[in-house]
N, C-alpha and C positions, 0 to 999 in steps of 0.2 A: 395446559400449555402443550402445543405440538407444533414444531417447526418443520416445514416441508422445504427441501432444497433440491435443485436440479443437479443430478449427478451426471457428469459428462460420460462416464463409463456406460451407464445404462440408458442414457438419453431420456430419462424420466425424472419427474419429481419424486422424492422419496421422503419418508418420515425420518427425521434426524434422530439417531440413537447413538450417543457417544459411547466409547468403550468403557469408560468409568463414569458412573452416575455423578452428575453435578460438575464434571470437568470436561474440558475440550482441549485437545491438542491440535494445533493449527500451524501449518507451514506455508509461507507465501514466498515465492521466488522474488528476490530483490534485484536491484540493478547491477550492471557492470559499471564500475565507477571510474570512467575515463573522461567524463564531461558532466555538465549540468544535466539534470533530467529533463526530458521532454514531456509533453502532455500525455503521450502514450504510456510513460512510466507512472505519471500521476494518477491515471485512472485506477489501476489495481491498488495503488497505495490508499486511495480514498475509499474505493469499493470495499476492500477487505478490512480496512479499519472500521468501516460502518458495520460489516458483518460481525466483527469482534464486539463492537459496542452493543449491538442488539443481543448477541449471546450473553453478554454480561448483564444487560438489562433484564434478561429472562432468568438471571440467577446463576449462570454458569461461571466457573472459574476457568478462564481461558489462558492457556500457555501459548503465546504467539511468537513464533520464530520466523524471522525474515533475514536472509543472508545478503552478504555483499560479495560479488565476484571482484576480487581486488588483484587478480592477475589473469591476463589472457592476451590474445593477439592485439586487440584494440588498445589495451592499456600500454602494452609494449610500444606500439606505434606512437601513441600520444606522448609517452615519456621521451621517446627519441626526438619527436618534433619539438618538445619543450626544453630539451637538454637537461632533463631531470631523471631521477630514478623512479621506478614503478611505485614503491611504497609512498613516496612523497606525493605523487600525482593522485594515487588512490586515497590517501588521507585527506587531501584537499577536497576531493569531490564527495567523500563520505560526509564530511562536515557540511558541505553545500547541500547534500541530499537532506540531511536532518533539518537544516535551516528552511529548505523549501517545503518539505512535507509537514513539518510542525506548523509552519505558517498556514498550511491548508487544513489544519485541525487534526492531523493524524497523531495518534499516540505512539510513543516508542514501543517496540516489541519487548517481550520478556527477555529475548536474546537476539542479538544481531551478529551471528558468527561470520568470520571472514575465512576465505579459502586459505590464505597464508598462515593463519593460526591453527590450521587443521591438516597440514601436509602429512604428518605421521599417520594420522587416522585414515586419510585417503589412501596412503600406500598400503596400510594393513588391509583395507577393504579390497583393493585390487589384488593383493597377494591371495586373499581368500577366494576370489573369483577364479584366479588361475588354478589354484588347487582343485576347485570343483569342476574344472574343464570349461568354464564359461569365458575364459580370456586367455590370450596368448601374447608373447613378446615377439616383436619383429623389428630388428635393427634399432633397438633402443626405445621404440614405441610399444605400447601395450594396447591391444584391441579387444573388444567384446564380440563374442560369437553370437551374432544376432539370431541366426536361424536355430540355434540350440535352445533358445527360450521359447517354449511352445505357445505362450500367451502373447507374443509380440504382435502389436496392432490392435489390441483390445480397447485401448483408449481412443485412438483415432479411427477405429472401425474400418480398418483396411487389412486385407490379407497380406502376408509378407511378400507374396509374389507381385502384388500390385503397388507396393510401396516405392516411392521415389526417394532418392537420397535427399535428405533435408539440409537445412542450414547448418553450417559449421561441421559438416561431415565430408571428408575428402576421400575420393576414390583413387587408389594407387596400387602399385604392384606389391606393396608391403602387406596388404590385406589378403586374407584367405578368401574373403567374399566382399563384394562391393558394398553390401549393407552393414558390414561390421563397422563399429564406431570406436573412436579413440578414447581410452581411459587415461593414458599417460603419454605425454609428448616429449620426445627427446629434445634436449636443448639445442638451439642453434648458437653459433658463435656470438658471444656478447650479450645473450639473453639472460634474464634472471632465471635461476634454476635451483633445484634441490637435489641432493643425492638420493638415489633409490637403488633397489636391487637390479634395475635395468639400466643404470647409468644416470647421469645428470639430466634433469628434465622438470616438467611441471604437470599438474593435473589437466585432463581434458575438461571440457565445460560440464558435461552431464554428471560426472561422478561426484562432484562437490556436494550437490544437494542431497543425493542418496546418503552420503557419509554423514553429513551434518544433521539431517533429519533423524537418522538413526541415533546419533549421539545425544541429541537434545530432547527427542520425543519418543524414542523407542522403535521397535521393529514395525509396528503398525500404528499409524496416526489417524486421527478422525478426519481432518480436512486438509487437503493439499490444494493450493490455489495459485492462480497466476493469470496472465493475459492469454487470450485465445491463441496467439502466435506461438505460445510455448507448448501447446498440447502435443504437437509433433514437430520435431523429433524429441525435444528436451524431456517432456514428461513421460513420453512413451519409453524413452531410454532409462529414465529413473526407475520406472516400474520394473523393467527387465533386469537392471542391476540389483535392485533391492530384493526383489522376490526370488531371484536366482540365489542370492546369498542366504536369505533367512528362511525361504520356503513358506513365507507368510504373506498375506495381503499387505501391500505397502501403505495404501491409504484407502479408507472406506468410502470417502466422498471426494470427488474431484470437481472443483469449481473454476470456471474460466469467464473472464469478462470480455465483452465484445471489442471490436476495433474502433479506432478514432479516425475519422476523415476530416480533412480541412477543406472547407467549401466544396464538399461532396467528392473530393478526390483523396485517395489514400495518401497519408502523410509519408513523405520520403525526402531525403536530402537531394536526390536527383531532380525532383520537381521544384525544389526551392521553397517548400511549404513546411519545413521542419520548425516546430514551435517549441522553444524552451520555456519551462515553467518560470525560470528565473527572470526572463524577459517580460512575461505576462504580469508577474507580481510587481514589477517596477511601476506599472500604471494602473493596476486593478486590485481591488480588495480580494485577498486570497480566499475569503469565505464565499465570495461570489463564484469563483471557479469551482469550489467544492459543491455549492448549491447547483451549479450548472451540471456537473458530472452526475449528481444524484437525481437529476430531473428525468433521466432516462433509465429504464431497467438495465441492470448491470450486464445482462447477457446480450442486449441489443447493441448494434453499432450506434455510435453517436457522432453527429456532425458538429464541428467547431468552426465558428467565425465570430467576429466582433459583434455583429448584430445579435446573434443568439446569446452571447455573453452579456450584452447590455440588457437583453430581455430577462435574463436570469437575475441581473442586478435589480431591475424594476420589481421583479417578483419578491426577492428577499427584502427589499426596502418596504414593500407593502406589509409584509409580515412584521418586520421590525417596527414600523410605524404604529401598528396595532398594539404591540407590546409597550412602546413608549407612551402611548395614550393611556394604557392601563396604569402604568406607573404614575403618570401625572394625576389621574383621577383618584388613585388610592387614598391619598391624604384627605380628600374631601368627602369620602364615602362613609355612609352610616355603618354601624355594626351589623344590623340585620334588616332585611326587608321581606315582605311576604312571599316573594317569588324565588327566594334563595334556593330551596331544594330542587325546584324545577330546573333552574339553570345549571346547578351543580350536577344533576343527573345527566343533563345533555353533555356537559363537559366530560363526564366519566364515560358516556357512550362513545364519544369521539376518540378518547384515549384507547378504548377497547378496539375501535375500528383501526386505529393506527397500529396497534400491536398485531392485529390480524393481518394487516397488509404486509408488515415486516416478517411475520411468521410464514407468509406465502412466498417463499424463495426470495426474501429480502427485497420486496418490491418498493424501493425508495420513491419511485415515481408516484405510486398511489399514496405512499406515506406523506409526501410533500403536498399532494392534493388535499389530504386530510388536515394538514397543518394550515392550509389556506382556509379550510372550513372553520378551524378554530379562530382564525383571524376574522372571518366574516361574522361568526357568532359574537366575538368580542366587540366588533364594531356595532353590531345590532344592540348589544346590551348597553353599550356606552351612550346610546341615544335616549335611554330611559332617564326620566327626570331624577329619580332617586336610585342610587346604586349602593350596593352593599360591599363592604370591604371583604366579606367572606367570599363572594362571587369573584370579585376582582382578584383576590389572592388565588382562588382556584384557577382562574384563567392564566395568571402569571406562572403558577406552578406547572400547569399543563404545557405552556410554551417552553419553559425551562427543561422539563422532563423529555418532551418529544424532540426538541431541537438538540438536546444532549445526545440522544440516540443517533441522530443524523450527523452530529459532530460540528455544529456551528452555533455561535453565540447570538442571542437576541439583542444584546446590548451593543449599540453603535459605539465604537471606540472614539473617545475624544482625542483630537489631534493636538499634540503639544506644539507650542510655538518653537521656531527654529532655535531661538536663544535658550529655551528651556532644555532642548535636546543637547545643545553644546555644553550647557552647564552640567548635565548628568554625565556626559561622556568625560568631561574634565574631572568630575568627582570620582568616576570609575578609574581613570588613569592614576589619580593621586592614591587611591586605595591600593591599586596594584603595586605601585612603587613602594608603598609602605607595607606591602605583603599582607594587607587586610583583604584576603581573597573572598571572605564571606560577604563583605560589603560589595566588592567588585562584581561577584557573581549575582548578587541580588539586583544590582543596577542593570547588569546585562539582561537578566530575566525580565525586569520591568520594561526595558526598551523593546525586547522581543515581543512581550505581550501587547505593546503599543504598535507593533509592526514596524519598528525601526531596526533596520539591518545595518550591522557594522562590518566594515571591511578594513583589514590591515594593509596598508600600502607603504611604499618607501618614504612617502611624504607624511606618514602618520595615519591616524584613524580617520576614515571617511565614513559617512553614514548616508543612508537613503531611506525613504519611506517604502515599505513593501507593497 
């Protein structure tokens, strides 16, 4: 087994060698939870969940950490607009995030740390950078001395003199240098804040991931991942902060997924083509969106529109139909036929090809093509007059195994009738009133598995199909 992955730092595919044999530490930058996630957030969630699944398929024990930014300028603005406090807004959209990504087949991380739960840790990190001369206080803010870190620009492959000031970096007279970035922001009147050695304030954006990655994964981690838009300045700044503090390599491998376009245009609110996952899932099978996202190599840009999404649905339906036909034929198949070994050898070769595709920088596009090969082989086999339960079971097992790596189910979910859903919801409400939370949670999980989404409203529980 040898996994090759593309490392953004070296711009080459490299043989993956984890720090500790059999274990992988992986940090994926999560969302700022001020709204429902858009499909740009969904892509890294799906991509790096699939990377994790394949690493686990290859026998690695993966510690997967993905953070929530639960305080920043966007959250403060959203809270003010809604007339609520920041923690309330953040909690609502953290719950919405889990609802959306779990519908998309993403497993929860080993840890999902939040900025607000790690303020003391972040303050200590900043204090250490000040002591080392890499940071300075100015009028209640604290800034990082970018030029002092000799390796700055190695991820984005830019010299420090060529760098432009990136997103969320403000240039003003409080800085010693325009390229210096904020580690701690002095609080404005009425803003949520925490006490620090520099006065009331809150963390800057970049420092949170450095602090939490170190806490949960150590000074050096195997894989750090996120969207391509995060490579600069966010990940570049993480490297500068972390390596200045520890003197060690922050991450051995950096992975970034490509951008998403909407009808061949960059997605943006100003263009009016901003697509929320929550809205897509109201009308489409979430597994189709996952299938669509994985149909293109993760490093390549992907174009989204309804025509392409419907094409992905047709493709997934073809595979699932083959699987359903196998299940239907299984009961009427004989125990053995003379061609069993030949067919099972072909299935095993296809599984090996799938593994090789995923070992080659997690090439899900090729892996899906191989899954279509399994489907074609199964359809061809089912044309035979006499079929064997051994071969049928081998095909079914192959579908389950390979689709499991990609994170989608072969079984078409049966839709409950509306009255059945209402009955389950009523049963859940009764259980909650009787404090039978085990039963209530089990019903909630059953409904979630059937892609029934519940919403608490002033008028009571409402539901919709995902």
